[in-house]
N, C-alpha and C positions, 0 to 999 in steps of 0.2 A: 213172513215170521214163521218160525219152524213151531210144529205141535209139541205138543207134552211127550207123543210117544216120540219124536226123533231127537229130543233134547237126551231123553232116557235111553236110548241107543247109544248116542254119542258119550254120555257117561259111562257105559258100560263098556262099550266097544271102543272107544278112543276115535274114533271116526263117524263120517258120515257123507254119503252121497244124495246131492239134490240135483235133483234134474231142472232143467229150463227156468235159470235164475236170471241169466245174462241176456237182455233185448238183444235179438240179432238186429234189428233194425237200430236201437238207440245207442249198443255198445261194439256189439261182435263186428258190425260191418265198417265203423270208423276206424276199429282198430286195423281191419284187412287194408281200408283206402290209408292209414296215415303209414302200416309198413310197406306197402308198396310203392309210397313215393320215396319213402327212404331207400330203399333197395332201388329202386330206379337211378337215384342219384347216385347210389355208391357204383353201380354196374357198369355206370355211364364212365364215371371217371375212372375204372380199372379196365374199361374196354379201351379207353383214350391213351392209358397208359401203358397200352401194352401187356398189362396182369393177366386181363382173359382173351380169348381167342376169338369167341362168337360172337356176331353184332348183338345186341339188344331186340331190335325188331323181331316182332313175332315171338320174343321167348316170356313165357307162363313165369308168375312169381317163384313158383317150386325150380323153373328149368333157371333162372338167374341165380338161383341161391344153390341148387347142385351142381350148376358149371362153376360159382367162385369157389363153392367149396373143393371142389376137383383141384382146382387151380392155387389151392392155399392162399385166399383173400378173406379175412377175418369179417365176414358182417356177423357174429355174435355180437363181440363187446359193440360195436356200435348200435345194436337193435337193443343192447340188454339195460334196464331200467336199476342199475347198479354201477358202482363203481367197481372194479376188480377188486380180488383179494391179493394181489402181487403190488408190483412198487405203480405208484399214481403219478403220471405226468400232467405237465400241466394241459396236453393237449390229449389224454386219454380218451376216447370218444364215448360216450351214450347217449340214452334217449330218453326224455321224458316232454312227451307229446301230450298234447291236451287229452286224445282220444284212451290213452293209459291211464292219465287221469282219470277221467271219467269211470273207467273201471274199478281203478282203487276207490275212488269216492261213489260205486255204486250205492243210492239207498236200498235196493232190496240185500244186496251184499251185507250192506251193514247194519241191517234188518237183524240178520242171521247174528253177525257177529256179537251185534248187541244181546241177543236172544243167549250168547254163552259167555261172554263175558262182561259185560253192563255196558252202561251207556256214555263213559268213558272213553273213548276209541281212540290210540294214537295208530297211523299207518306207520307200522316198523321196517327199516328200511333194508331188513334182509329180505329181499324179493328179487324174482329174475325173470328173464323171459326164456321158454327153452321152446327150438325148433329142431328137429332132431332127425337129420336125412335116415334112409333107410339103412338097417348093420351092413349090408352089402356094400353100400357106397362108402363107409366111415374108412378115414385113412388106420392105418397098422399103428400111428402113435396116439389117435386120439385117447384120453384122457379124463376132458372135461364133461363132467356130471351132465353140464345144460345140452351137451350135443350127443354123448353118445348115452347108453341107460346107467341109473344112476344106482350106487349100492345101498345096502341094507345101513340106515344109519335114523336116530332119533332127530330133531330140529334142535331140541334142546343142548343135544352133542356139537354142534354145530354154530354155537355159541358162546360168547366167552362168558367165566362164569358169574358174573356182574349180575347176569339176569337170571339164576338158577332160580330165582323164587318168582318170576315176574309171569304174570298171568295172561297167555298169549295164547293163541291161535294161528293155526297155518288154513288161507283159502288156495286151494289148488284150481286153477279157473281154465276148462275147456276149451279153446277155439275153436279145433278141430276135434271132430270126435274121436275121441281116444280108446282103442278096443284092444283085447290081449295081443291081437296080432300085431299092433302098432306100438306098442308099448305103453299101457296104460301103467296107475300106480298099482303096488301090492302093497296089503299091510299085515301085521301079525295082530289080531283083536287082542284086546283086554291086556296088554303087557304094559301099557301105560301106567298102569298101577304099581309095577314094580320098581319103579324109578329109573333113574340114567342108571345106560351101559356103560362101560368103558370101550370107548372107541382110538382109534389108532390109525397113523397117517400111512394108510392104506395108497393104492392109486389114486383113490379118492380119500378124505376123513369119512369112516366107516367102523362099524361097530365090530369089536373083535370078534373071530368065529366062537363058535358054540355057548352063547350067551341067552338066543332063544330059538326055540323049535320052527325052521323054517317050513317045516312040512304043513304048518299052520297058516301059511299064508293066504291069501285072500285076494285076488285080482278084482281092480274096481273101473270097470268100463264106464264111462260117460260120456252120452252126446255133446258136441258144441251148445255150449251156453250153460252148461250144466256145471257143477262143482264138486268137488272133495274137501271135507272139512276135516283136519284130525289135530290131535291134543298133542302138544311139543315131546312130548315121552314115548308115542307111538313110531314103534321101529316101521322104518317104511324104503320103500325101493321103488325103480321103473324094471320094468321088463324090456327086453330087446325090441327093437323095431324091427319086426319082420315082414313088412309091408315092403310096397314098391312107392309108396308116399312117404311126406313127412310130417310129423305128429306136433303140433302145434299148442302150447299152454303158459300159463305164469303160473308161478308161485308167489302169492302175497301174503306177511304176518301182519296181526295186529295185537296188540298188547293193550293193557290198563294205562291208560295215560298218567306218568308219573313216576310210574316203575321204570328201571331199565331194560332200553332195547337190545342189549347183547353189543351192539355195534357200536359204539358212542360216537365212533370219528364220522360216521356218517349221517345225515339228518333224517330225523322222524316228524312228522308233521301229526296233529289234533284233525283226524277226520270227521269226528262226532262227538259232541257234547250236549248232553241235556242241560249241565248245569250251566253252560256259558257258552251258550249257540255260536254266539260272534267269533268265539275263539275258533273255530274250526275252519280250515285253509279252504278256499273256494276258488284260488286260481293255479290254473296249470302255471302261467308266466312264473309266478310263486317258487311253485315247486321246482320249477329247470333253474331257478336264480340259486334255491339254498343248494343245490347239487353242483351248481357251476364255482360256489363260494367253499365248497366243503373239497371239490377237485384242486383249487387256485392253491388252499391251504393246504392240504396234505402234498402236493406236489413239493412244498420246501421243507416237509419233517421228515425225520425218520420213520421207516415202515413200521407200521404196525400189523402184527400178526393178526388174524382175524380167526385164529384156531387153537385150542390151549391144548392139543395133546401131542404130547413129545416122543409116544411111542416107548417109554421105559416101563410101562405097565407089561408083567411076566403073561397076561393075556394076547400080549403084543410080537409076543416072542414068533 
């Protein structure tokens, strides 16, 4: 649970770093094993197809990621814990495994969320894995925020307007150590009290220039198993990965149950309820089934845009 000082710090600054939240044995290691098995399967298929030239024997997880990335084999979407914001097909890959479900429903993590938004907690479907290669290895046309550095934005700004009054927080979970060198998060403290900023459809959806003082940015390094919690109106971005290794994290969102998620076409679930404990989802298989059903439905429907900004604001000129 969070202390009174931690809660006060969050309220004042719009963010909070908490170390040693996710147990290495029970949460982090199972995620690494689950993703290693997933990548092994993907890489073996690509090698058999001739899409990658290097045989898998003797390669590490990072080796396979980098070789596949350089060969333009997409491991991101098959590893992501969401469907994409562009057109969904009935075979669009995604990943909803038991180890990730264990992360999303981690008791200690939910304890902190409860301290900030109350005991009726919904797992919001705006969630992603981020496994970021060294900047020197990025392709020149790489624009995905989940792969390259993330532009300045507010999380409220990348939801639909239906969730503008939703009580929501983001929990950014470090799987590997996040350092200034390998591209940790950075925030502008206190700006969450100033409301929504105009966002523009730039390379990524990002805040229009000149709305916040970027010289006040604070980097937020955190060790593996630690988390960064931030308010949906806290401006944040990531630094560039200047290291020679990958930086791995998940960003999860939670909102008060019954309030709009901001992405209603994707499935949410009750992660905790003190009022009705039996309504909380406890099955990773059911979680996967919900997303499979959403994928099948969305594949037959017109595309739903996940962003509200059209670039018409003068600030976007």
